[in-house]
C-alpha positions in Angstrom: 19.9 10.2 49.9 22.7 8.1 48.9 25.8 9.8 46.6 26.5 8.7 43.4 30.2 6.9 44.2 32.6 9.2 42.2 34.3 5.9 41.3 31.1 5.1 39.2 30.6 7.5 37.8 34.8 7.9 36.6 34.8 4.4 35.1 31.9 3.9 32.7 33.4 7.7 31.4 36.4 6.3 31.1 35.0 3.1 29.5 32.5 5.0 27.1 36.1 7.3 26.1 37.8 4.0 25.3 35.1 3.2 23.0 35.2 6.1 20.9 39.1 6.3 20.7 38.7 3.3 19.2 36.2 4.1 17.5 38.3 7.5 15.9 41.4 4.8 15.0 40.0 2.4 13.1 39.6 -0.2 15.8 36.5 -0.8 15.8 34.8 -0.3 12.0 32.1 1.0 10.7 28.8 -0.8 10.7 31.4 -3.6 12.7 29.9 -5.2 15.7 31.2 -4.3 19.2 32.0 -8.0 21.1 29.4 -8.5 23.6 29.2 -6.5 27.1 30.5 -9.7 28.8 33.6 -9.6 26.3 33.9 -5.8 25.8 34.0 -5.8 29.7 37.3 -8.2 29.9 38.7 -6.3 27.1 38.7 -3.2 28.7 39.3 -4.0 32.2 36.3 -3.0 33.3 32.7 -4.4 34.6 29.6 -5.3 32.6 27.6 -2.7 33.9 29.8 0.0 33.0 30.1 -0.9 29.6 26.6 -0.6 29.3 26.3 2.4 30.0 29.2 3.3 28.8 27.6 2.4 25.3 24.4 3.9 25.4 26.3 6.9 26.0 27.8 6.6 22.7 25.5 5.3 20.8 23.4 8.9 22.0 26.4 10.6 20.8 25.7 8.6 17.2 28.7 6.6 17.0 26.8 4.0 18.3 23.6 2.3 17.2 22.3 -0.6 19.0 20.0 -3.6 17.8 16.9 -5.2 20.2 18.4 -8.9 20.4 21.5 -8.4 18.4 23.8 -5.6 20.1 25.2 -2.4 19.6 27.5 -1.4 15.9 30.1 1.3 15.0 27.7 4.2 12.9 28.6 3.2 9.3 29.4 7.8 9.1 30.4 9.0 11.8 31.9 12.3 10.4 29.2 14.5 10.9 26.9 16.0 7.8 26.6 19.7 7.2 23.1 21.5 6.1 24.7 24.7 5.0 21.5 27.0 5.6 22.8 29.7 3.3 24.5 28.4 0.1 22.3 25.0 -0.5 19.6 27.7 -1.7 21.6 29.1 -4.1 21.4 27.7 -8.3 25.1 26.9 -8.5 25.7 24.8 -5.0 22.6 22.8 -5.8 23.0 22.1 -9.1 26.8 21.4 -9.0 28.8 18.3 -10.2 27.9 15.1 -8.4 30.4 13.0 -9.1 33.1 12.6 -11.5 30.2 12.2 -14.5 30.1 15.5 -14.2 26.3 15.2 -14.0 24.4 17.8 -12.0 24.1 16.9 -8.3 19.9 16.1 -7.9 19.4 19.4 -5.2 21.1 20.5 -1.7 20.6 17.2 0.2 23.1 15.3 -2.7 25.3 17.9 -3.2 25.9 18.3 0.6 26.5 14.4 0.6 28.9 14.1 -1.8 31.0 16.6 -0.7 31.4 13.7 1.8 32.0 11.2 -0.7 28.7 9.8 0.4 25.4 8.8 -2.6 22.2 9.8 -1.5 19.8 6.9 -1.4 15.9 8.1 -1.4 12.5 6.0 -0.9 10.4 9.2 -2.3 6.8 8.9 -2.0 4.6 11.8 -4.0 0.8 11.7 -3.4 -2.7 14.3 -3.2 -4.1 14.7 0.4 -5.9 17.4 3.1 -2.9 19.4 4.5 -2.6 19.8 8.3 -4.5 23.0 9.0 -1.2 25.0 10.2 0.2 24.5 6.8 -2.7 25.1 4.6 -2.9 28.6 6.7 1.0 29.1 6.0 0.2 28.2 2.0 -3.0 30.0 1.8 -5.0 26.7 0.9 -7.9 24.8 1.8 -7.7 23.1 4.7 -11.0 21.3 4.9 -9.8 19.1 1.5 -7.7 17.6 -1.0 -5.4 20.5 -1.6 -1.6 20.1 -2.0 0.8 18.1 -3.9 3.0 15.9 -0.4 6.3 14.7 -1.8 7.8 12.4 1.7 11.0 10.7 1.8 12.8 8.5 4.0 16.7 9.6 3.1 19.7 7.4 3.5 23.4 8.3 2.8 25.9 5.7 1.6 29.7 4.8 0.8 30.4 6.3 -2.8 31.4 2.4 -3.7 28.2 0.9 -1.8 26.7 -1.4 -4.4 22.6 0.0 -6.0 21.2 -2.7 -2.9 23.0 -0.9 -0.4 20.8 1.5 1.2 23.0 2.8 3.4 22.5 4.8 7.0 19.1 6.7 6.9 20.2 10.6 8.2 17.2 12.2 7.1 12.8 12.2 6.8 11.4 15.3 4.9 7.9 15.9 4.0 6.9 18.9 1.6 3.7 20.6 0.6 3.4 22.4 -1.9 0.0 23.9 -3.2 -1.5 21.7 -5.9 -3.0 24.7 -8.0 0.6 24.9 -8.5 2.2 21.1 -8.2 -0.6 19.4 -9.6 -0.5 17.3 -13.1 3.4 19.0 -13.6 7.0 17.4 -12.7 7.2 18.0 -8.9 4.5 14.9 -9.0 7.3 13.0 -10.4 9.7 10.7 -8.0 12.8 12.3 -9.9 13.0 15.9 -10.5 15.9 16.1 -12.3 18.8 18.0 -11.8 18.8 21.3 -9.5 15.4 19.7 -7.7 12.0 21.2 -6.7 13.6 24.6 -6.1 14.9 25.1 -10.3 11.6 23.4 -11.3 9.3 26.0 -9.4 11.4 28.8 -10.7 11.1 27.7 -14.4 7.6 27.6 -13.6 7.4 30.8 -12.2 7.5 30.6 -8.9 11.1 31.7 -8.2 11.7 31.8 -5.1 13.3 34.5 -3.1 13.1 34.3 0.6 12.6 31.5 3.1 12.3 31.1 7.0 13.2 28.4 8.9 12.1 27.7 12.6 14.3 25.1 14.6 13.9 23.4 17.6 15.3 20.1 19.2 12.8 17.4 20.8 12.9 13.4 21.2 11.5 11.6 18.3 8.3 10.0 17.8 8.4 6.1 17.9 8.1 6.3 14.2 10.8 8.9 13.6 12.6 6.6 16.1 12.4 3.2 14.1 13.4 4.4 10.3 16.5 6.7 12.3 18.1 4.0 14.0 17.6 6.0 17.4 16.5 5.5 21.3 13.5 7.4 22.2 16.0 9.4 24.4 17.9 10.6 21.7 17.5 14.6 19.8 16.4 15.2 16.5 16.2 18.9 15.0 13.1 19.4 13.7 13.3 22.3 10.9 10.6 23.7 9.7 11.3 25.5 5.9 9.0 27.9 4.4 9.3 29.6 0.6 8.6 32.9 -0.6 8.0 34.0 -4.3 8.6 37.6 -4.9 4.9 38.2 -4.9 5.0 37.3 -0.9 3.8 33.9 -2.0 4.2 30.8 0.6 4.8 27.9 -2.3 6.8 24.9 -0.6 6.7 24.3 3.5 9.5 21.2 4.5 9.6 19.7 7.8 12.6 18.5 7.7 13.7 15.8 10.6 17.5 14.5 11.6 19.1 12.9 14.4 20.8 16.0 16.1 24.4 13.3 16.4 24.8 13.5 12.6 24.0 16.7 11.6 25.3 20.3 11.8 23.6 23.6 11.1 25.5 26.4 9.5 23.5 29.5 8.7 25.6 32.9 7.8 24.1 36.6 7.0 25.3 40.2 5.6 24.9 42.2 8.0 24.0 45.4 7.2 27.1 48.6 7.4 26.0 52.0 9.1 
């Protein structure tokens, strides 16, 4: 078996590091198209093979996006978005002021982005449907008939000064299932659920969430997920299955979040019992 050439490995790694540095020092600006492989190879005193391999590596890290037939572009979001799995469910954090106008955030996602100088853009879809069997079991609803309201969101992040028509960068897919006997005919079937989002509305309706469980796994994206999130099929996503419970031990929400691993950091904290 032919052994790998250490010089070849060293070269594409050198080129990858050079691209990273040029992104981080502003030589390559967010959204900018990188020079074509031959020109970039000349610019970095390298060769086309090393450049193409380096671009794939940096794209897998989330610093670049690649478009078939168009080339490689610097990602519009370079900083990592932190999803605080503890604080995001606190009422004060969900409803904190979203900007200079003092208008409260529409839920935890908006509050998280606003702290980074970004604004959310959403493409929501709300419908009633037959739930997947595992969701029906968790929610205690009928798996054989329409028994849930589904809030399906394609979520983007854009710079705070972006014009309204600029969706920004796709950063998350979130699909929420709520029992139809709770959500049917309420504001939870509206696209905009108001300040504090769905959690606040459930609390006002007598279904305050007092406990959550989340299961997290890393996997490759499905073709549909990869297309929306501008990922290669060999990239990784976090799949977070979030379940919310009331004091009566009823599950009132199941949400499946799909997040590009290169864009997101997951943070959790707990109090430790003394003794």
